[in-house]
C-alpha positions as a Markdown table, in Angstrom:
| # | Residue | x | y | z |
|---|---|---|---|---|
| 1 | Met | -21.2 | 17.1 | -210.6 |
| 2 | Glu | -23.3 | 17.0 | -207.4 |
| 3 | Leu | -21.2 | 17.9 | -204.3 |
| 4 | Lys | -23.7 | 17.2 | -201.6 |
| 5 | Lys | -22.1 | 13.8 | -200.8 |
| 6 | Leu | -18.7 | 15.5 | -200.3 |
| 7 | Ser | -20.1 | 18.3 | -198.2 |
| 8 | His | -22.0 | 15.8 | -196.0 |
| 9 | Leu | -18.9 | 13.6 | -195.6 |
| 10 | Ile | -16.7 | 16.6 | -194.6 |
| 11 | Met | -19.2 | 18.1 | -192.1 |
| 12 | Ser | -19.8 | 14.7 | -190.4 |
| 13 | Ser | -16.1 | 13.9 | -190.1 |
| 14 | Glu | -14.7 | 16.8 | -188.1 |
| 15 | Asn | -13.2 | 14.6 | -185.3 |
| 16 | Ile | -11.6 | 12.3 | -187.9 |
| 17 | Leu | -10.1 | 15.2 | -189.7 |
| 18 | Ile | -8.7 | 16.6 | -186.5 |
| 19 | Gln | -7.0 | 13.3 | -185.6 |
| 20 | Lys | -5.6 | 13.0 | -189.1 |
| 21 | Val | -4.0 | 16.4 | -189.3 |
| 22 | Leu | -2.8 | 16.2 | -185.7 |
| 23 | Gly | -1.2 | 12.9 | -186.5 |
| 24 | Tyr | 0.7 | 14.4 | -189.4 |
| 25 | Ala | 1.7 | 17.4 | -187.4 |
| 26 | Lys | 3.2 | 15.2 | -184.6 |
| 27 | Ala | 4.9 | 12.9 | -187.1 |
| 28 | Tyr | 6.6 | 15.7 | -188.9 |
| 29 | Asp | 7.4 | 18.0 | -186.0 |
| 30 | Tyr | 4.8 | 20.8 | -186.7 |
| 31 | Val | 3.8 | 21.0 | -183.1 |
| 32 | Lys | 6.7 | 23.1 | -181.9 |
| 33 | Tyr | 4.6 | 26.3 | -181.8 |
| 34 | Thr | 1.2 | 25.1 | -181.1 |
| 35 | Ser | -0.8 | 22.9 | -178.7 |
| 36 | Thr | -1.2 | 19.1 | -179.1 |
| 37 | Leu | -4.6 | 19.2 | -177.5 |
| 38 | Thr | -7.4 | 18.0 | -179.8 |
| 39 | Glu | -9.6 | 21.0 | -179.2 |
| 40 | Ala | -6.8 | 23.4 | -180.2 |
| 41 | Trp | -7.0 | 22.1 | -183.8 |
| 42 | Arg | -10.8 | 22.1 | -184.0 |
| 43 | Gln | -11.1 | 25.8 | -184.9 |
| 44 | Ser | -8.9 | 25.5 | -188.0 |
| 45 | Ile | -10.6 | 22.3 | -189.2 |
| 46 | Ala | -14.0 | 23.9 | -188.6 |
| 47 | Gly | -13.0 | 27.0 | -190.5 |
| 48 | Leu | -11.6 | 25.1 | -193.5 |
| 49 | Ser | -14.6 | 22.8 | -193.7 |
| 50 | Glu | -17.2 | 25.6 | -193.4 |
| 51 | Ala | -15.5 | 27.7 | -196.0 |
| 52 | Met | -15.2 | 24.7 | -198.3 |
| 53 | Val | -18.9 | 23.7 | -197.9 |
| 54 | Lys | -20.0 | 27.3 | -198.4 |
| 55 | Cys | -18.2 | 27.4 | -201.8 |
| 56 | Met | -19.8 | 24.0 | -202.7 |
| 57 | Arg | -23.2 | 25.4 | -202.1 |
| 58 | Gln | -22.5 | 28.4 | -204.3 |
| 59 | Ser | -21.2 | 26.3 | -207.2 |
| 60 | Asp | -20.6 | 22.6 | -208.1 |
| 61 | Cys | -17.7 | 23.6 | -210.4 |
| 62 | Ile | -14.0 | 23.1 | -209.6 |
| 63 | Pro | -12.6 | 26.4 | -208.3 |
| 64 | Glu | -10.0 | 26.7 | -211.0 |
| 65 | Leu | -7.1 | 29.3 | -210.8 |
| 66 | Asn | -7.6 | 32.0 | -213.5 |
| 67 | Gln | -4.5 | 34.1 | -214.3 |
| 68 | Asn | -6.2 | 37.5 | -213.9 |
| 69 | Glu | -8.1 | 36.6 | -210.7 |
| 70 | Asp | -7.6 | 38.5 | -207.4 |
| 71 | Phe | -6.9 | 35.7 | -205.0 |
| 72 | Thr | -7.4 | 38.0 | -202.0 |
| 73 | Gln | -11.2 | 38.0 | -202.7 |
| 74 | Gly | -13.8 | 35.3 | -201.9 |
| 75 | Glu | -14.7 | 33.0 | -199.0 |
| 76 | Ile | -11.7 | 30.7 | -199.6 |
| 77 | Ala | -9.2 | 33.6 | -199.9 |
| 78 | Leu | -10.6 | 35.3 | -196.7 |
| 79 | Phe | -10.0 | 32.2 | -194.7 |
| 80 | Gly | -6.4 | 32.0 | -196.0 |
| 81 | Ile | -5.8 | 35.6 | -195.2 |
| 82 | Glu | -7.1 | 35.3 | -191.6 |
| 83 | Glu | -4.9 | 32.2 | -191.1 |
| 84 | Ala | -1.9 | 34.2 | -192.4 |
| 85 | Lys | -2.5 | 36.9 | -189.8 |
| 86 | Lys | -2.9 | 34.4 | -186.9 |
| 87 | His | 0.2 | 32.3 | -187.7 |
| 88 | Arg | 2.4 | 35.3 | -188.4 |
| 89 | Leu | 1.6 | 36.6 | -184.9 |
| 90 | Arg | 2.8 | 33.4 | -183.4 |
| 91 | Gly | 6.1 | 33.6 | -185.3 |
| 92 | Ile | 5.3 | 30.9 | -187.9 |
| 93 | Thr | 7.3 | 31.2 | -191.1 |
| 94 | Ile | 5.7 | 31.1 | -194.5 |
| 95 | Thr | 7.4 | 27.8 | -195.4 |
| 96 | Met | 6.3 | 26.2 | -192.1 |
| 97 | Phe | 2.7 | 27.3 | -192.6 |
| 98 | Leu | 2.6 | 26.1 | -196.3 |
| 99 | Gly | 4.2 | 22.8 | -195.3 |
| 100 | Leu | 1.5 | 22.3 | -192.6 |
| 101 | Met | -1.2 | 23.3 | -195.1 |
| 102 | Lys | -0.1 | 20.4 | -197.3 |
| 103 | Tyr | -0.9 | 18.0 | -194.5 |
| 104 | Tyr | -4.2 | 19.7 | -193.9 |
| 105 | Gln | -4.9 | 19.0 | -197.5 |
| 106 | Gln | -3.7 | 15.4 | -197.3 |
| 107 | Ser | -6.1 | 14.8 | -194.4 |
| 108 | Tyr | -9.1 | 15.8 | -196.5 |
| 109 | Leu | -7.8 | 13.8 | -199.4 |
| 110 | Asp | -7.3 | 10.8 | -197.2 |
| 111 | Leu | -10.9 | 11.2 | -196.0 |
| 112 | Val | -12.2 | 11.0 | -199.6 |
| 113 | Asn | -9.9 | 8.1 | -200.6 |
| 114 | Glu | -11.1 | 6.1 | -197.6 |
| 115 | Glu | -14.8 | 6.5 | -198.4 |
| 116 | Asn | -16.2 | 3.4 | -200.2 |
| 117 | Asp | -19.6 | 4.8 | -201.1 |
| 118 | Phe | -18.3 | 7.1 | -203.8 |
| 119 | Leu | -18.2 | 6.1 | -207.5 |
| 120 | Phe | -14.8 | 6.3 | -209.2 |
| 121 | Glu | -15.7 | 9.4 | -211.2 |
| 122 | Glu | -17.2 | 11.1 | -208.1 |
| 123 | Lys | -14.1 | 10.4 | -206.1 |
| 124 | Gln | -11.7 | 11.8 | -208.7 |
| 125 | Tyr | -13.9 | 15.0 | -209.0 |
| 126 | Phe | -14.0 | 15.4 | -205.2 |
| 127 | Leu | -10.2 | 15.0 | -204.9 |
| 128 | Leu | -9.6 | 17.6 | -207.6 |
| 129 | Tyr | -12.0 | 20.0 | -205.9 |
| 130 | Ile | -10.1 | 19.7 | -202.6 |
| 131 | Arg | -6.8 | 20.3 | -204.2 |
| 132 | Arg | -8.0 | 23.4 | -206.0 |
| 133 | Tyr | -9.6 | 24.6 | -202.7 |
| 134 | Phe | -6.3 | 24.4 | -200.8 |
| 135 | Asp | -4.5 | 26.0 | -203.7 |
| 136 | Arg | -6.7 | 29.0 | -203.3 |
| 137 | Val | -6.2 | 29.0 | -199.5 |
| 138 | Glu | -2.4 | 29.0 | -200.0 |
| 139 | Leu | -2.6 | 31.8 | -202.7 |
| 140 | Gly | -4.7 | 34.0 | -200.3 |
| 141 | Phe | -2.2 | 33.3 | -197.5 |
| 142 | Ile | 0.8 | 34.2 | -199.7 |
| 143 | Ser | -0.9 | 37.3 | -201.0 |
| 144 | Glu | -1.5 | 38.6 | -197.5 |
| 145 | Trp | 1.9 | 37.6 | -196.3 |
| 146 | Thr | 3.8 | 39.3 | -199.2 |
| 147 | Ser | 1.6 | 42.5 | -199.3 |
| 148 | Ser | 2.4 | 43.6 | -195.8 |
| 149 | Ser | 4.9 | 46.4 | -195.6 |
| 150 | Gln | 7.7 | 46.5 | -193.0 |
| 151 | Asp | 6.0 | 49.3 | -191.1 |
| 152 | Lys | 2.8 | 47.3 | -191.0 |
| 153 | Lys | 4.7 | 44.3 | -189.7 |
| 154 | Leu | 6.4 | 46.3 | -187.0 |
| 155 | Leu | 3.1 | 47.7 | -185.8 |
| 156 | Phe | 1.7 | 44.2 | -186.0 |
| 157 | Phe | 4.4 | 42.7 | -183.8 |
| 158 | Gln | 4.2 | 45.7 | -181.4 |
| 159 | Glu | 0.5 | 45.0 | -180.9 |
| 160 | Met | 1.3 | 41.3 | -180.5 |
| 161 | Asn | 3.9 | 42.1 | -177.8 |
| 162 | Arg | 1.3 | 44.2 | -175.9 |
| 163 | Lys | -1.1 | 41.4 | -176.1 |
| 164 | Met | 1.5 | 38.9 | -174.8 |
| 165 | Thr | 2.3 | 41.3 | -172.0 |
| 166 | Asn | -1.3 | 41.6 | -171.1 |
| 167 | Glu | -1.7 | 37.8 | -171.1 |
| 168 | Lys | 1.3 | 37.4 | -168.9 |
| 169 | Asn | -0.1 | 40.0 | -166.4 |
| 170 | Lys | -3.4 | 38.2 | -166.5 |
| 171 | Tyr | -1.7 | 34.9 | -165.8 |
| 172 | Leu | 0.2 | 36.5 | -162.8 |
| 173 | Thr | -3.0 | 38.1 | -161.5 |
| 174 | Ile | -4.9 | 34.8 | -161.6 |
| 175 | Phe | -1.9 | 32.8 | -160.2 |
| 176 | Glu | -1.5 | 35.2 | -157.3 |
| 177 | Ser | -5.2 | 35.4 | -156.6 |
| 178 | Ile | -5.8 | 31.6 | -156.1 |
| 179 | Tyr | -6.5 | 30.9 | -152.5 |
| 180 | Asp | -4.6 | 27.6 | -152.4 |
| 181 | Pro | -0.8 | 27.6 | -152.3 |
| 182 | Ile | 0.7 | 26.8 | -155.7 |
| 183 | Ile | 4.3 | 25.9 | -156.5 |
| 184 | Leu | 5.7 | 25.4 | -160.0 |
| 185 | Val | 8.9 | 23.4 | -160.5 |
| 186 | Asp | 10.9 | 22.7 | -163.6 |
| 187 | Lys | 11.9 | 19.3 | -164.9 |
| 188 | Glu | 14.9 | 19.2 | -162.5 |
| 189 | Asn | 12.4 | 19.8 | -159.6 |
| 190 | Asn | 13.8 | 23.3 | -159.0 |
| 191 | Ile | 11.2 | 25.8 | -157.9 |
| 192 | Glu | 10.4 | 28.2 | -160.7 |
| 193 | Asn | 7.5 | 30.2 | -159.2 |
| 194 | Ile | 5.3 | 30.4 | -156.1 |
| 195 | Asn | 2.1 | 32.3 | -155.5 |
| 196 | Tyr | 1.3 | 34.6 | -152.6 |
| 197 | Gln | -0.3 | 31.8 | -150.5 |
| 198 | Ala | 2.7 | 29.5 | -150.9 |
| 199 | Ala | 5.2 | 32.3 | -150.1 |
| 200 | Asn | 3.1 | 33.2 | -147.0 |
| 201 | Ile | 2.5 | 29.8 | -145.5 |
| 202 | Phe | 5.8 | 28.1 | -146.3 |
| 203 | Trp | 8.3 | 31.0 | -146.1 |
| 204 | Gly | 6.3 | 33.5 | -144.0 |
| 205 | Ile | 6.7 | 36.2 | -146.7 |
| 206 | Pro | 3.2 | 37.8 | -147.3 |
| 207 | Val | 4.3 | 39.6 | -150.5 |
| 208 | Ser | 2.6 | 38.9 | -153.8 |
| 209 | Gly | 4.9 | 37.5 | -156.5 |
| 210 | Ser | 7.8 | 36.9 | -154.1 |
| 211 | Lys | 9.5 | 34.4 | -156.4 |
| 212 | Tyr | 8.8 | 36.1 | -159.6 |
| 213 | Tyr | 9.9 | 39.6 | -158.6 |
| 214 | Ser | 12.7 | 38.9 | -156.1 |
| 215 | Asn | 15.6 | 36.7 | -155.4 |
| 216 | Leu | 14.0 | 34.6 | -152.7 |
| 217 | Asn | 16.0 | 31.4 | -152.4 |
| 218 | Thr | 13.2 | 28.8 | -152.4 |
| 219 | Asn | 15.4 | 25.8 | -153.2 |
| 220 | Thr | 17.1 | 25.6 | -149.8 |
| 221 | Glu | 13.9 | 24.6 | -148.0 |
| 222 | Leu | 11.0 | 22.1 | -148.3 |
| 223 | Asp | 13.2 | 19.0 | -148.5 |
| 224 | Trp | 10.0 | 16.9 | -147.9 |
| 225 | Leu | 8.5 | 18.4 | -151.1 |
| 226 | Lys | 11.5 | 17.2 | -153.2 |
| 227 | Gln | 11.0 | 13.7 | -151.8 |
| 228 | Glu | 7.3 | 13.9 | -152.8 |
| 229 | Leu | 8.3 | 15.0 | -156.3 |
| 230 | Asp | 10.8 | 12.1 | -156.6 |
| 231 | Tyr | 8.0 | 9.7 | -155.6 |
| 232 | Phe | 5.6 | 11.3 | -158.1 |
| 233 | Ile | 8.1 | 11.2 | -161.0 |
| 234 | Gly | 8.9 | 7.6 | -160.2 |
| 235 | Leu | 5.2 | 6.6 | -160.6 |
| 236 | Lys | 5.2 | 7.4 | -164.3 |
| 237 | Gln | 1.7 | 9.0 | -163.9 |
| 238 | Asp | 0.5 | 12.4 | -165.2 |
| 239 | Glu | -1.0 | 13.4 | -161.9 |
| 240 | Val | -1.3 | 12.1 | -158.3 |
| 241 | Ile | -3.0 | 13.3 | -155.1 |
| 242 | Arg | -1.3 | 12.7 | -151.8 |
| 243 | Glu | -2.1 | 13.6 | -148.2 |
| 244 | Lys | 0.8 | 15.1 | -146.2 |
| 245 | Val | 1.2 | 16.5 | -142.6 |
| 246 | Thr | 4.0 | 19.1 | -142.5 |
| 247 | Glu | 5.1 | 22.1 | -140.5 |
| 248 | Thr | 4.4 | 25.6 | -141.9 |
| 249 | Lys | 5.0 | 29.1 | -140.6 |
| 250 | Tyr | 1.6 | 28.9 | -139.0 |
| 251 | Gly | 2.0 | 25.5 | -137.3 |
| 252 | Gln | 1.4 | 22.0 | -138.4 |
| 253 | Lys | -1.0 | 21.6 | -141.3 |
| 254 | Thr | -2.4 | 18.7 | -143.2 |
| 255 | Phe | -2.5 | 19.2 | -147.0 |
| 256 | Gln | -4.1 | 17.3 | -149.8 |
| 257 | Ile | -1.3 | 17.8 | -152.4 |
| 258 | Lys | -2.1 | 17.5 | -156.1 |
| 259 | Met | 0.9 | 17.1 | -158.4 |
| 260 | Lys | 0.3 | 17.3 | -162.2 |
| 261 | Lys | 2.9 | 17.1 | -164.9 |
| 262 | Met | 3.2 | 20.2 | -167.2 |
| 263 | Leu | 3.8 | 19.3 | -170.8 |
| 264 | Asp | 5.2 | 21.7 | -173.5 |
| 265 | Ile | 3.5 | 22.0 | -176.9 |
| 266 | Ser | 5.4 | 19.0 | -178.1 |
| 267 | Glu | 4.0 | 16.9 | -175.2 |
| 268 | Lys | 7.4 | 16.7 | -173.5 |
| 269 | Tyr | 7.6 | 16.9 | -169.7 |
| 270 | Ser | 8.6 | 20.4 | -168.7 |
| 271 | Gly | 7.9 | 20.5 | -164.9 |
| 272 | Thr | 5.2 | 20.0 | -162.3 |
| 273 | Val | 2.5 | 22.1 | -160.9 |
| 274 | Ile | 1.8 | 21.5 | -157.2 |
| 275 | Ile | -1.4 | 22.6 | -155.6 |
| 276 | Phe | -1.8 | 22.5 | -151.8 |
| 277 | Asn | -5.3 | 22.1 | -150.4 |
| 278 | Asp | -5.3 | 22.8 | -146.6 |
| 279 | Ile | -7.6 | 20.1 | -145.1 |
| 280 | Thr | -6.6 | 20.6 | -141.5 |
| 281 | Glu | -9.9 | 22.1 | -140.3 |
| 282 | Arg | -11.9 | 19.7 | -142.5 |
| 283 | Leu | -10.2 | 16.7 | -140.8 |
| 284 | Lys | -10.9 | 18.2 | -137.4 |
| 285 | Val | -14.6 | 18.5 | -138.3 |
| 286 | Glu | -14.6 | 15.0 | -139.7 |
| 287 | Lys | -13.1 | 13.6 | -136.5 |
| 288 | Gln | -15.6 | 15.5 | -134.4 |
| 289 | Leu | -18.4 | 14.1 | -136.6 |
| 290 | Gln | -17.0 | 10.6 | -136.3 |
| 291 | Lys | -16.9 | 11.0 | -132.5 |
| 292 | Gln | -20.5 | 12.2 | -132.5 |
| 293 | Tyr | -21.5 | 9.4 | -134.8 |
| 294 | Lys | -20.0 | 6.8 | -132.4 |
| 295 | Glu | -21.8 | 8.4 | -129.5 |
| 296 | Leu | -25.1 | 8.3 | -131.4 |
| 297 | Glu | -24.3 | 4.7 | -132.3 |
| 298 | Phe | -23.5 | 4.0 | -128.7 |
| 299 | Tyr | -26.8 | 5.5 | -127.5 |
| 300 | Ala | -28.7 | 3.5 | -130.1 |
| 301 | Tyr | -27.8 | 0.4 | -128.1 |
| 302 | Ile | -27.1 | 1.7 | -124.6 |
| 303 | Asp | -29.3 | 3.2 | -121.9 |
| 304 | Pro | -27.5 | 6.5 | -121.3 |
| 305 | Met | -28.3 | 6.8 | -117.6 |
| 306 | Thr | -27.1 | 3.3 | -116.4 |
| 307 | Gly | -24.9 | 2.1 | -119.2 |
| 308 | Ala | -27.0 | -1.1 | -119.5 |
| 309 | Leu | -28.3 | -2.3 | -122.9 |
| 310 | Asn | -31.6 | -0.6 | -123.9 |
| 311 | Arg | -34.7 | -2.7 | -124.1 |
| 312 | Arg | -34.5 | -3.4 | -127.9 |
| 313 | Thr | -30.9 | -4.5 | -127.7 |
| 314 | Gly | -31.6 | -6.6 | -124.7 |
| 315 | Leu | -34.4 | -8.5 | -126.4 |
| 316 | Val | -32.3 | -9.0 | -129.5 |
| 317 | Thr | -29.4 | -10.3 | -127.4 |
| 318 | Leu | -31.7 | -12.7 | -125.5 |
| 319 | Glu | -33.1 | -14.1 | -128.8 |
| 320 | Lys | -29.5 | -14.6 | -130.0 |
| 321 | Glu | -28.5 | -16.5 | -126.9 |
| 322 | Ile | -31.6 | -18.6 | -127.0 |
| 323 | Asn | -30.8 | -19.6 | -130.6 |
| 324 | Leu | -27.4 | -20.7 | -129.5 |
| 325 | Leu | -29.0 | -23.4 | -127.3 |
| 326 | Asp | -29.9 | -25.5 | -130.4 |
| 327 | Gly | -27.8 | -28.6 | -130.7 |
| 328 | Asn | -25.5 | -27.5 | -127.9 |
| 329 | Asn | -25.1 | -28.3 | -124.2 |
| 330 | His | -25.2 | -24.6 | -123.3 |
| 331 | Thr | -27.3 | -23.4 | -120.4 |
| 332 | Leu | -29.0 | -20.0 | -120.1 |
| 333 | Ala | -30.7 | -18.3 | -117.2 |
| 334 | Ile | -32.4 | -14.9 | -117.0 |
| 335 | Ala | -33.4 | -12.8 | -114.0 |
| 336 | Phe | -36.1 | -10.1 | -114.0 |
| 337 | Ile | -35.3 | -7.3 | -111.6 |
| 338 | Asp | -37.5 | -4.5 | -110.1 |
| 339 | Ile | -36.0 | -1.9 | -107.8 |
| 340 | Asp | -37.8 | -1.6 | -104.4 |
| 341 | Gly | -39.0 | 1.6 | -102.9 |
| 342 | Leu | -38.2 | 3.9 | -106.0 |
| 343 | Lys | -41.5 | 5.8 | -105.8 |
| 344 | Ala | -40.9 | 6.6 | -102.1 |
| 345 | Val | -37.4 | 7.9 | -102.8 |
| 346 | Asn | -38.7 | 10.0 | -105.7 |
| 347 | Asp | -41.5 | 11.4 | -103.5 |
| 348 | Thr | -39.4 | 12.0 | -100.5 |
| 349 | Tyr | -35.9 | 13.0 | -101.8 |
| 350 | Gly | -36.6 | 13.9 | -105.5 |
| 351 | His | -36.0 | 12.3 | -108.8 |
| 352 | Met | -32.3 | 13.0 | -108.9 |
| 353 | Asp | -31.9 | 10.8 | -105.8 |
| 354 | Gly | -34.3 | 8.2 | -107.4 |
| 355 | Asp | -32.0 | 8.1 | -110.5 |
| 356 | Glu | -29.0 | 7.8 | -108.2 |
| 357 | Leu | -30.6 | 4.9 | -106.5 |
| 358 | Ile | -31.1 | 3.1 | -109.8 |
| 359 | Ile | -27.5 | 3.8 | -110.9 |
| 360 | Asn | -25.9 | 2.6 | -107.7 |
| 361 | Ile | -27.9 | -0.7 | -107.8 |
| 362 | Ile | -27.2 | -1.4 | -111.5 |
| 363 | Arg | -23.5 | -0.5 | -111.3 |
| 364 | Thr | -23.1 | -2.9 | -108.4 |
| 365 | Leu | -25.0 | -5.5 | -110.3 |
| 366 | Gln | -22.8 | -5.0 | -113.4 |
| 367 | Thr | -19.7 | -5.4 | -111.3 |
| 368 | Val | -20.8 | -8.6 | -109.7 |
| 369 | Val | -22.3 | -10.4 | -112.7 |
| 370 | Gly | -19.2 | -9.9 | -114.7 |
| 371 | Glu | -18.5 | -9.4 | -118.4 |
| 372 | Gly | -20.0 | -12.7 | -119.6 |
| 373 | Asn | -23.5 | -11.7 | -118.4 |
| 374 | Ile | -25.7 | -8.9 | -119.9 |
| 375 | Val | -27.7 | -6.3 | -118.1 |
| 376 | Ser | -30.6 | -4.7 | -120.0 |
| 377 | Arg | -32.9 | -1.9 | -118.9 |
| 378 | Met | -36.5 | -3.0 | -119.8 |
| 379 | Gly | -38.0 | 0.3 | -118.7 |
| 380 | Gly | -38.2 | 2.6 | -115.6 |
| 381 | Asp | -36.9 | 0.5 | -112.6 |
| 382 | Glu | -37.1 | -2.9 | -114.4 |
| 383 | Phe | -34.0 | -4.7 | -115.6 |
| 384 | Leu | -33.2 | -8.0 | -117.2 |
| 385 | Ile | -30.1 | -10.1 | -116.5 |
| 386 | Ile | -29.1 | -12.5 | -119.3 |
| 387 | Ala | -26.6 | -15.1 | -118.1 |
| 388 | Pro | -25.3 | -17.5 | -120.7 |
| 389 | Gly | -23.7 | -20.6 | -119.2 |
| 390 | Ser | -25.6 | -20.2 | -116.0 |
| 391 | Asp | -28.5 | -22.1 | -114.4 |
| 392 | Glu | -31.0 | -21.0 | -111.8 |
| 393 | Glu | -28.8 | -21.9 | -108.9 |
| 394 | Lys | -25.7 | -20.1 | -110.2 |
| 395 | Leu | -27.7 | -16.9 | -111.0 |
| 396 | Ser | -29.3 | -17.0 | -107.6 |
| 397 | Asn | -25.9 | -17.0 | -106.0 |
| 398 | Val | -24.9 | -14.0 | -108.1 |
| 399 | Met | -28.1 | -12.1 | -107.1 |
| 400 | Glu | -27.4 | -12.8 | -103.4 |
| 401 | Gln | -23.9 | -11.4 | -103.8 |
| 402 | Val | -25.3 | -8.2 | -105.2 |
| 403 | Val | -27.8 | -8.0 | -102.3 |
| 404 | Ser | -25.0 | -8.5 | -99.9 |
| 405 | Lys | -22.9 | -5.7 | -101.5 |
| 406 | Leu | -25.8 | -3.3 | -101.4 |
| 407 | Ala | -26.4 | -4.1 | -97.7 |
| 408 | Glu | -22.8 | -3.4 | -96.9 |
| 409 | Tyr | -23.2 | 0.0 | -98.6 |
| 410 | Asp | -26.4 | 0.8 | -96.8 |
| 411 | Glu | -24.6 | 0.1 | -93.4 |
| 412 | Thr | -22.3 | 3.1 | -94.2 |
| 413 | Lys | -25.4 | 5.4 | -93.9 |
| 414 | Ala | -24.2 | 7.2 | -97.1 |
| 415 | Lys | -27.8 | 7.6 | -98.1 |
| 416 | Pro | -30.9 | 8.1 | -96.1 |
| 417 | Tyr | -32.7 | 5.2 | -98.0 |
| 418 | Lys | -32.0 | 1.6 | -98.6 |
| 419 | His | -30.7 | 0.0 | -101.9 |
| 420 | Ser | -32.9 | -3.0 | -102.5 |
| 421 | Phe | -34.4 | -4.9 | -105.4 |
| 422 | Ser | -36.6 | -7.9 | -106.0 |
| 423 | Tyr | -35.9 | -10.6 | -108.7 |
| 424 | Gly | -37.2 | -13.6 | -110.4 |
| 425 | Ile | -35.0 | -16.2 | -112.1 |
| 426 | Ile | -35.9 | -18.5 | -115.0 |
| 427 | Glu | -33.7 | -21.2 | -116.4 |
| 428 | Val | -34.4 | -21.3 | -120.1 |
| 429 | Ser | -35.3 | -24.7 | -121.4 |
| 430 | Thr | -36.0 | -26.0 | -124.8 |
| 431 | Tyr | -39.8 | -25.9 | -124.4 |
| 432 | Leu | -39.7 | -22.2 | -123.4 |
| 433 | Lys | -37.0 | -20.9 | -125.8 |
| 434 | Asn | -39.4 | -20.1 | -128.7 |
| 435 | Asp | -41.4 | -17.5 | -126.7 |
| 436 | Ile | -39.3 | -14.7 | -125.3 |
| 437 | Asn | -42.3 | -12.8 | -124.0 |
| 438 | Glu | -43.4 | -15.9 | -122.1 |
| 439 | Leu | -40.0 | -16.2 | -120.6 |
| 440 | Ile | -39.9 | -12.6 | -119.4 |
| 441 | Lys | -43.5 | -12.9 | -118.1 |
| 442 | Leu | -42.6 | -16.0 | -116.0 |
| 443 | Ala | -39.5 | -14.2 | -114.6 |
| 444 | Asp | -41.6 | -11.2 | -113.8 |
| 445 | Gln | -44.1 | -13.3 | -112.0 |
| 446 | Lys | -41.4 | -14.9 | -109.9 |
| 447 | Met | -40.0 | -11.4 | -109.2 |
| 448 | Tyr | -43.4 | -10.3 | -108.0 |
| 449 | Gln | -43.6 | -13.3 | -105.6 |
| 450 | His | -40.2 | -12.4 | -104.3 |
| 451 | Lys | -41.3 | -8.8 | -103.6 |
| 452 | Leu | -44.4 | -10.0 | -101.8 |
| 453 | Arg | -42.4 | -12.4 | -99.6 |
| 454 | Lys | -40.1 | -9.5 | -98.7 |
| 455 | Lys | -43.0 | -7.4 | -97.7 |
| 456 | Gly | -44.2 | -10.5 | -95.7 |
């Protein structure tokens, strides 16, 4: 009978077969000596399936069991022999392996029985083929198991012991070489092992393998860690990441702590692995970057020399205040300011004194106009005052107060030049509010008239 349908079903159902056999293994406690991870079972399913399909391609006949046949030969037998060697190394008994192989077989039988596209005769033939295939695997396994002498077995286990020792040393080398501090605790939250970094930073002992090779009492310290572990266990989660500030032998550190449950091969909780990622310096850098970002954000809106709003922000603010006039009884006045005599101060005393002249005037102006009013630098020595709630008269009084303050300062003779400015005030009305440029132009014109009158 044609076996292509069966071979196609088997090769396209690897994940299904893995889940089936893993389900049987968990249900009947065959996971004591092996992993419960899906990928750990893939190799055996893949090996069984490939050997089975290879036999199908060689012959469509049922692989019957002849009495004079050597069951240590052939593709099927070779797979059984290899599995015997692997499982014997892991301490699996022959009865345990044969019992598990019955559930491997049952998984393949289930796969065929659940397929609805097979004819009745096809299904019966395929089921018999699978049974005989697994009979041959078992016979190859038993032949290998029983043919090994005691001396061979002793050498075999000695080799296995060396491999286990090498694996253990490899684990310790990797464990100690990891840069991050790592602590392993058992299911009672007692520390089982610590790596070099953990011993160094928490106990001040820069010796590799300090827990594994000595009697270091690690359970009398790190009370805060026990509290973190109690919190983690209470969450009923497999892993959690926490941030913690704590004292170490090298001062206060901030750690990102990852706690992950360790499961044994039967998926039972056996302890916790705790990895500490020192983020102290990273947080410092982040704070510095945040500070720089705020400064950049500040200077995006502020004129750095005077502390007034820059031109763009001033115009946006003016437009916002004008829009607030709609349907309200609010008033709004603006003043355009130009500093007098700046060129002469620059030419005579230098630009540093010219900048100081601007700063002194604007700071005095900001003090007098108060928080409710806005000062914006329009460029060079030109500034705009935006005064919500004011009219022309109120803003004029404010400007006179600034002039008076500056005059008092000049009487002290602190500077060899005068602090003076000209201004033009416009009270914003509904017919002007839609044209900001026109408003500023009118205020500029009035400022210029004021300057001419002062020159008189």
